[in-house]
N, C-alpha and C positions, 0 to 999 in steps of 0.2 A: 431536499430530495424526499419523496414520499417514503413513509416508514416501510411499506411493503417492498419497495425497491432496495432499501437499505438492508432489510432482512434477507432478501434474495441474494444480494452480493455477499453478505457475511456467510450465509449458508453455502454458497458456491465456493468461496475461498476456504471454508472450513473442511469441505469434503476432500480437499487435496488433489483434485483433478487438475493436473498441470496444464493439459491442453486447454481445458475450458477456462481456467484462470488466466492463461495467456491471451485467449480471445477477449476476455473481459478487460484485461489490462490495456489492450489496444483500442477497444471499442467504446468503453464507458468514459464519461467525463472525469477528469482527474479529481474534481471535488467530490464526486460520488464515490470513487475508489477510496479517497482519503477518509470519507465518512465511514465507510465499511471497515477500513483498517483500524480506525480508532475504536471500533467496537471489539476489536481483538486486542490481546496484550501485545506489547512491542515484540516479544519473542515469537509470537505467532504471525505478526504482520511482516516482519523482515523477510521470511522465506517467500511470501507472496510478492512483496515489492521487489525483491531481488530477481524475480522472473521477468521484470520489465526491462526494456532498453534504458541505458543511463539517462538520456534526455527525458524520457517518460518518467523515470524515477524522480528526477528533479521537479518536474511538473506536479506530480502527486505530492511529493514532500512539501512543496510550497503551500498546499491547501490544508495540511495538518495543523491543528492547534499548536501554539508554541510550546506548551507544556508537554504535549505528546511528542513533538519533534525532539525535545530534550531527552525524553525517556527512550525514544527509538534510537537516538544517537548513541546512547550508552550500550545498546545491544547490537549495533552494526559494527563489523570490523572497520577499523580506522581507514584502511585503504579504500574500502567500498564507500564509506562516508565521504571521504575526500573526493572520490570520483564523481559522486552525485553533484558536488559543488563546482567541479571544474568545467 
């Protein structure tokens, strides 16, 4: 993904605009979203990821680096984490 697009997504997610984030979560490629989320800390990424439908969460989660998946898994409530994998 081009650096400019990565920074655009990170900026969009960081603003906290729920409606715009929701649009991005459904319209952008899961790998692009994962790249942007990895630029944020796990505590900041989960509220964004949580705004997506469960199947979409699973798609995005699969594109995260394994180390980041492990970090994120420790900040997600267990029931939500389990739902991503079901």
